[in-house]
Structure formats: structure tokens, C-alpha cells
N, C-alpha and C positions, 0 to 999 in steps of 0.2 A: 712740926713734929721732927726737933731735931735730931740727929742719929738715923734718921730712918730713911736709909737709901731705897732707890728704885728697883734695884735688883732684889731686894728683900722682899718689898709689895709684890713684885712679880712672882718670887717664890711663895707667898703667902697666897697670893691669886691662886696660881698654878694649883697647890694642895686644898684649897676650896673647889674647884672646878672638879677635880678627882673624886672629893667626898661626895659632893652634889650628884655627880654621875653614878657612882656605885649605890648612893642611897634612893636614887629615883629607880634603878633600874634591878635591882636587887629581888631575885625571885624569893617568895615567902612560905611556909609550909604552915597550914591551918589546922587545927584538930576540929573537925566539925562539931557545932555547936559551942566552941570556945575551950572544951575542954574532953578528954577522954572519958568515954562511957555515954556520952549525948545522943547516939544513935540510939535511940528508944522511943517508945509511945510517950509524947509529954503529958504531963500531969494537970498544965492547965493550957489555956491559947498563950497568955504570956511566955510559958516555955518553950513555944513553936520552934524548930529550928530556923524556921524563916525569918522569924523575929532577930535571931543573930544574923543570918545571912544579908538582911536588910541593913543593918547598921555595919556591916563590914565591905571595903572595897577590895574585889579580886581582880588581878590584872595576869594578862598572859605569861604562863610561865611559873604562876603559883601551883602549888599541890595541895589539893583536900586530904584528911586521913582521917579515917574511921576506924575505931577500937569497938570491938564488940564480939560477943560469944559466936563463935562461928557454926556452934551446934546448935543454935536457937535463931539466928537472923542471917541476913545478906543485905548488900546492897544491890539495887538496879539501876543502872541507867537508862531512862526510859525516853519517849515524845512527849510532847506537850500534852496531848489528849490522853494519851495513857497515864501522864501523873494526873490530869484534871478526873479522870475516870480510875484512879487506881488497878488501873490493867495490869497486871505483873505476867503477863502470858506471853508477851515477845519483846522483851527486852532489847535496847540496844548493847548493852553489855551487863554481865551479871560478876557479881565479887563475892566470894564464900571464905576467904582467906581468913578472918578475923581481925586483919591490919591491912585495910585496904589502904592504897596510896593513888591517887588520880592525879594527873600533871594536867591542867588546864592549860591547852596548846592553841586557844583560838578565842576570839572575843564573841560574846554573845550568851543566852541563857542555857543552862545545863539542868536537866530534873532528874532527881533520886526519888526514890521509895524503897519500901522496907520490902524484902522477898516474903516475909512473913505472913500467911494469910490473915487479913485482918486489922494488921498495924497500920498500913497505909488510911485506911479508911478511919483510924482514929487519930489521925494525924503525925504520923512518924513518915513525913515528906519532906522532900527539900529543893529549893530553886536556888540556883547560885548564878547571878549575871556577872559574866565578866566583861570589863572594860576594854574598851577598844584603846589598844597603845596609841600616843600621840607620836604624831610622825617629825614633831620639832619641839625644840625647846621654850614655845611660847613667844616664838618672833615672827611678827609679822613679815611676809616676803615683801622685797621692793615694789611699787608700782610698775605696770607695764608703762614702757615708753609712750608718750600721747600718740594719739592717732592709731594705735592697735587693740585699742580696747573699746567694745561695744557699750560697756556700761559705765558707771559712776568711777571716776579715779578712787582709790582706797587712800588714805592719808596713813604715813609710815608712823607707827607707835615708836615711843623711847622706853628703853630700859633702864635710864639715869635715875639715880636715887642720890639724894642730898645727905652727907655726911656731916656730923657735928666738926669743927675743926677746920671747915673750909675744904675737904676732901670730898671727890666724886668718883664713885664707884658706877661702871658703866657696862652693863653685858653687851660683848660682841656677839654677831653673829654667829661665831664656831664655838661660842662657850668660853671663849677666853676672857678672865676679868683684868681690867685695866685700870690702875688708880693713879689719877694725879693730884699732885698736892700744889 
């Protein structure tokens, strides 16, 4: 690659790192059901809000948005037991504003039912499972020095990928990309 300097490679690598960090950590806003007005009794099992939620990955920091007629409905955050039994009498949180935004601030399941009598029993309910945040960039830690580990040694993994033209791109532990030619 004539004319391609190592400083250009470093600049491009730095831009790639910044892009990857922002694309993987950016919080998103989800309209419940994938579109406005989905907080309603589903017309069929295939229209269930849980079908939508099962196909969506939620992360800590994301926001759920419900849009509904506040004169006719509400959103209740409930326990798993109250979700299963459609019990609206003791919600963890109750929203009645017609445009509810809920920040998902911890991993695990969140349970929601409609506050309108009979709607939950007809399927107007939702379970959202928020993924546990990753604590690293997928790079295995270095094994402990010999003699300090009771179990078997862990083989280190390589993030190296071969490129056309003889280049080698390696992901280094701090997320810095280095390009050798």
C-alpha cells in the first residue's frame, strides 16, 4: 500500500475505536410494540407485545415509550406474580399521562400490564428483559501466574484478523487498533 503512512493508519484506527464505542454504548428509545398506539388489547396472539419484546434486545440505559389515550388506559409496572395473575391492585409504579417514558436503569425483567379492567386478561401486558451490561470488550483476561490458580489454566484468546494485502489488524486490550504492514 504505497502512500499509506502509519500516522494515517493510526488516525483511521482511532476513528474506528470512537465509532465502535459510541455505537455499542448509545442508549436507545423504543416505542412499545415497535410503533405508536401499540399499547392496546392485541387482535391475535401474533400481535402480542411480548412477541415484539422477544425479538428486541434491551440494554441498561434504553427507554421504553408508550403512547395511549390517558382517558381510557394506563401502564402499570408490576411484580412477576401480579403480571401472571393480572393483578392491578398493587403496582410498583403507575403511569397515566398518555405518553409514558420509562428509563431501563437495571438489568433483568420488567413486567407491565394495562390498568384498564379486563385488558390484561385479554393479553395487554408486556415483559421486557434488559441485558446485563458487558464489563469488557470481549477480550479474555490474562491467565494468573502459575502456582496461584487452583483450577486449569485459561488459554489467552487472540483478536487478530487477517486482512487482504498482507495487513494485520489486532484489537489490543485497551480497545486501540494497531495496523501493521
